[in-house]
N, C-alpha and C positions, 0 to 999 in steps of 0.2 A: 598958475595952479600948482599946488604941491601934490606930489604923488606919494601915496602910502607905500613905503618901502618896508617889506617884511624881511626880517632877518631869517636867513636860511640856517636851520639848525643842522650841524654836522652829526654824522652817525657817532653815537657814543658820547656826545657832548653832555656834560652834566652828570655823567655816571661815575660814581666813585669806584676806583680800581686799586686793589692792593697788589703788590708784587707777588707773583707765584713762581716758585722754582721747582725744578725736578731734581731731587737729590736722592741718590741711591734707590731710584725707582719709585719714590713717593712724591706726590705733589704737595708742597708745603707753602704756607704763607709766611710763617715766622719760624725762627730757629729756637725759640724758647723751650721747646720740649725735647730738643736733641741733647744727647750726652756729649761729653767733651770731645770724644773721638770724631763724631760726626761734625761738630762745629769746626774742628781743626781741618777736616777734609774740605769744608767750604772755604776756609781761609787759604788753603793751598791751591785752589783752582785758579786757572788762568782766565782773566776776563778779556773780552774782546770789545773794542769800542765800536759803536754803531755810528758810522759817518754817512 
């Protein structure tokens, strides 16, 4: 006999998610509306690896 195995769906699976950043107090998804000074601030930030 074969058993019907149902795939368990993980929380959030299949949900499209864009990166959201907090920059100078604002939550933003893209930097396209920022002026050059704000874009430079983003480049100067230190990134931390998530291990």
